[in-house]
C-alpha positions in Angstrom: 7.5 -159.0 5.8 10.6 -160.3 4.0 11.6 -164.0 4.1 14.8 -165.4 2.6 14.4 -169.1 1.7 17.7 -170.9 0.9 17.1 -174.3 -0.7 19.0 -177.0 -2.6 20.6 -176.8 -6.0 19.1 -180.2 -6.9 15.6 -180.5 -8.4 14.5 -183.4 -6.2 15.6 -181.8 -2.9 14.2 -178.4 -4.0 10.8 -180.0 -4.6 10.8 -181.7 -1.2 11.5 -178.4 0.4 8.4 -176.8 -1.0 6.3 -178.4 1.7 7.6 -176.0 4.4 7.7 -173.2 1.9 4.0 -173.7 1.3 3.5 -173.7 5.1 5.2 -170.3 5.4 3.1 -168.9 2.5 -0.1 -169.9 4.2 1.1 -168.7 7.7 2.4 -165.4 6.4 0.1 -164.5 3.4 1.5 -160.9 3.3 5.1 -161.9 3.2 7.4 -161.5 0.2 9.7 -164.4 -0.5 13.2 -164.4 -1.9 14.4 -167.9 -3.0 18.1 -168.7 -3.2 18.7 -171.9 -5.2 20.6 -173.3 -8.1 20.1 -172.6 -11.8 18.6 -176.0 -12.6 16.0 -175.9 -9.8 15.2 -172.2 -10.0 12.3 -172.6 -12.5 10.4 -174.7 -10.0 9.6 -171.6 -8.0 8.5 -169.4 -10.9 4.8 -169.9 -10.2 4.8 -169.6 -6.4 2.7 -166.9 -4.9 4.3 -163.8 -3.1 7.6 -164.3 -5.0 9.8 -161.3 -4.8 12.9 -162.6 -6.5 15.0 -165.7 -7.2 18.7 -165.5 -6.5 20.8 -168.1 -8.4 23.6 -169.7 -6.5 25.9 -171.5 -9.0 28.5 -173.4 -7.0 31.9 -171.8 -7.0 35.3 -172.9 -5.7 36.2 -172.1 -2.1 32.5 -171.5 -1.2 32.4 -168.2 -3.0 28.8 -168.7 -4.0 28.0 -168.0 -0.3 29.9 -164.7 -0.6 27.8 -163.8 -3.7 24.6 -164.6 -1.8 25.7 -162.4 1.2 26.6 -159.6 -1.2 23.1 -159.7 -2.7 21.2 -159.9 0.5 23.2 -158.0 3.1 21.4 -154.7 2.6 18.0 -156.2 3.4 16.5 -156.4 6.8 15.0 -159.8 6.8 12.1 -160.8 9.0 13.0 -164.5 8.6 15.7 -166.6 7.0 15.3 -170.3 6.4 18.6 -172.0 5.6 18.2 -175.6 4.3 21.9 -175.9 3.4 23.3 -175.6 6.9 25.6 -172.7 6.2 26.8 -169.9 8.5 25.1 -167.1 6.5 22.3 -166.6 9.0 24.9 -165.3 11.4 26.2 -162.6 9.1 22.9 -161.3 7.8 20.4 -159.1 9.7 17.3 -161.0 10.5 14.7 -161.0 13.3 14.7 -164.8 13.4 16.3 -167.6 11.5 16.0 -171.4 11.1 18.8 -173.7 10.1 18.0 -177.3 9.0 19.2 -179.6 11.8 21.3 -182.7 11.2 19.5 -185.6 9.9 18.5 -188.5 12.2 19.2 -192.0 11.1 16.7 -193.2 8.4 14.8 -189.9 8.6 12.9 -189.2 5.4 14.0 -185.9 3.7 10.5 -184.4 4.0 10.5 -185.1 7.8 14.0 -183.6 8.1 13.0 -180.5 6.3 9.8 -180.1 8.4 11.9 -180.4 11.5 13.6 -177.2 10.6 10.4 -175.4 11.6 9.4 -177.8 14.3 6.7 -179.4 12.1 7.5 -182.9 13.2 4.0 -184.2 13.9 2.5 -183.5 10.5 5.2 -182.8 8.0 3.8 -180.7 5.1 3.8 -182.4 1.8 5.7 -180.9 -1.2 3.7 -178.5 -3.4 4.5 -176.8 -6.7 2.6 -173.9 -8.3 1.9 -173.4 -12.0 1.2 -170.2 -13.9 -1.9 -170.2 -16.3 0.5 -170.5 -19.2 1.9 -173.8 -18.0 -1.6 -175.2 -17.5 -2.6 -174.0 -21.0 0.4 -175.6 -22.6 -0.3 -178.9 -20.7 -3.9 -178.9 -22.1 -2.5 -178.7 -25.6 0.1 -181.5 -25.0 -2.1 -184.0 -23.1 -5.3 -185.0 -25.0 -8.6 -184.4 -23.2 -10.1 -187.5 -24.9 -7.5 -189.9 -23.5 -9.1 -192.7 -21.4 -6.1 -193.0 -19.2 -2.6 -191.6 -19.3 0.5 -193.4 -18.1 3.6 -191.3 -17.3 7.0 -192.8 -17.5 10.3 -191.4 -16.2 13.0 -193.7 -17.6 16.0 -191.5 -16.7 18.0 -190.4 -13.7 21.1 -188.3 -13.0 23.3 -191.4 -12.5 23.5 -194.7 -14.5 23.4 -196.8 -11.4 19.8 -195.8 -10.6 18.4 -196.3 -14.2 16.2 -199.4 -14.7 17.0 -200.8 -18.2 15.1 -199.3 -21.0 13.9 -202.6 -22.3 12.3 -203.3 -18.9 10.3 -200.0 -19.2 9.2 -201.1 -22.7 8.1 -204.5 -21.5 6.3 -202.9 -18.5 4.4 -200.5 -20.7 3.1 -203.4 -22.9 1.9 -205.4 -19.8 0.1 -202.4 -18.3 -1.6 -201.2 -21.5 -2.5 -204.5 -23.3 -6.1 -205.6 -23.8 -8.0 -206.0 -20.5 -5.0 -204.5 -18.5 -5.5 -201.7 -15.9 -4.3 -199.1 -18.5 -5.7 -200.6 -21.6 -5.2 -198.4 -24.6 -3.6 -195.7 -22.5 -1.6 -192.8 -23.9 2.0 -192.9 -22.7 3.8 -189.7 -21.7 7.6 -189.9 -21.4 9.4 -187.3 -19.4 13.1 -186.4 -19.2 15.6 -183.6 -19.7 17.1 -182.7 -23.1 20.4 -184.3 -22.2 18.6 -187.6 -21.4 17.2 -188.3 -24.9 19.8 -191.1 -25.4 18.5 -192.8 -22.2 14.9 -192.3 -23.3 15.1 -193.3 -27.0 14.7 -197.1 -26.6 11.6 -196.5 -24.5 10.2 -194.0 -27.0 10.8 -196.3 -30.0 8.9 -199.1 -28.2 5.7 -197.2 -27.9 3.0 -197.0 -30.6 3.4 -193.6 -32.2 -0.3 -192.9 -32.0 -0.2 -193.3 -28.2 3.2 -191.8 -27.5 3.6 -188.3 -26.1 7.3 -187.4 -26.2 8.1 -184.6 -23.7 11.8 -185.5 -23.3 13.6 -182.1 -23.3 10.6 -180.4 -24.9 9.0 -178.6 -21.9 10.1 -176.6 -18.9 9.8 -178.0 -15.4 6.5 -176.3 -14.5 4.9 -177.3 -17.8 6.1 -180.9 -17.1 4.4 -180.6 -13.7 1.2 -179.4 -15.2 1.3 -182.3 -17.7 1.8 -184.7 -14.8 -1.3 -183.4 -13.1 -3.3 -184.6 -16.1 -1.8 -188.2 -15.8 -3.2 -191.1 -13.9 -0.1 -193.1 -12.9 3.6 -192.3 -12.9 6.4 -195.0 -12.9 10.0 -194.0 -12.9 13.4 -194.2 -11.4 14.4 -192.4 -8.2 14.8 -188.8 -9.5 13.5 -185.3 -9.3 10.7 -186.2 -11.8 9.5 -188.9 -9.4 9.2 -186.3 -6.6 7.5 -184.0 -9.0 4.9 -186.6 -9.9 4.2 -187.3 -6.2 3.7 -183.6 -5.6 1.3 -183.5 -8.5 -1.0 -185.8 -6.5 -1.1 -188.7 -9.0 -0.4 -192.3 -8.2 3.4 -192.6 -8.2 5.6 -195.7 -8.2 9.3 -195.1 -7.6 12.0 -197.7 -8.6 14.9 -197.9 -6.3 18.2 -199.7 -6.1 21.4 -197.8 -5.1 19.5 -195.1 -3.2 17.8 -195.2 0.2 14.0 -195.5 0.2 13.8 -194.5 3.9 15.2 -191.1 2.9 13.8 -190.6 -0.6 10.8 -192.7 -1.2 8.0 -190.7 -3.0 6.0 -188.8 -0.4 2.2 -189.0 -0.4 -0.9 -191.2 0.2 -1.0 -192.4 -3.4 2.7 -193.3 -3.6 4.7 -196.5 -3.4 8.1 -197.8 -4.1 9.8 -201.0 -5.1 13.4 -201.8 -4.9 16.0 -204.3 -6.1 16.5 -207.7 -4.5 19.7 -206.3 -3.1 19.7 -203.6 -0.4 21.4 -200.3 -0.8 24.3 -201.5 1.3 24.7 -204.7 -0.6 24.8 -202.7 -3.9 27.1 -199.9 -2.8 29.5 -202.0 -0.6 30.2 -204.6 -3.3 33.9 -205.2 -3.9 33.8 -203.9 -7.5 31.5 -200.9 -6.8 32.7 -197.6 -8.2 30.1 -194.9 -8.6 32.1 -193.2 -11.3 32.1 -196.2 -13.7 29.2 -198.4 -12.7 26.4 -199.1 -15.1 22.9 -199.9 -14.0 22.6 -201.6 -10.6 18.8 -202.2 -11.1 19.0 -205.5 -13.0 17.5 -207.6 -10.1 14.3 -205.6 -10.2 12.1 -207.7 -12.5 9.4 -206.4 -14.9 6.8 -208.8 -13.3 7.5 -207.4 -9.8 7.1 -203.8 -11.0 4.0 -204.7 -12.9 2.4 -206.3 -9.9 3.3 -203.4 -7.6 1.9 -200.9 -10.2 -1.4 -202.9 -10.4 -1.7 -203.0 -6.6 -1.1 -199.3 -6.4 -3.7 -198.7 -9.1 -6.2 -200.8 -7.3 -5.6 -199.2 -4.0 -4.4 -202.3 -2.2 -0.7 -201.7 -2.1 0.8 -202.8 1.2 
């Protein structure tokens, strides 16, 4: 059985799509999967079972990336095609059956929308990533076994407006790891991409070197995921890393401002979010708002509010 799975170019959306991918793997254990995705998100699928190949889809003018995908897949007789990008390609490839992601309903979480593609509306499957043994081995070297607790921090995002100020992260870490705090004497792991070192540097400098584990731009995506599985609590901006932490099954607190929590809040029983005093609409409809030039829109989210939310999540009494 051959299944073509067409998913997002973005890391976060690709991670969220792995819930229905895992559902298909479990339902059709003998199937061979071809994943079509972007270059940045492609490594996420490197450890999945029953992987036949990954087809990269770098975006091209005039939609020519769709022609490239057609050219690479037209000679295959597919048993099933899953198109999560709402294209017309299912109609010009040979397949026994195909599923196209429907239009989103108002305030429908992305996981619920993706699940509706396969009619899994009652119990949307949670995102799941797979590691190879090499990723797990690398994580064991990077994250100490003797650490009492490990706090993971994601101080970056793909847009300045969503980034909580670095000095706030630094202050938060001190509150949560001081004497008699919930994460007293914890090691701190800082995650981010190589091009996000400038964003991360103030946070890294604020952490005691003996407790800091700097993984910004130093590990691949699946090694980062394996490292997250060894952490106890993740706190970070709305980003792909936040969704990765949630899929790792650890307590995850997402920080939101100019993005919609109803659509992109971290998904899972041990997840929570906190947002700015202003709503998404208040932030993005302001007279001086320009997504191309704006700096952080997260200033109204206080350190004390985030610390309280993190403590509640840690203690299992988050509302």
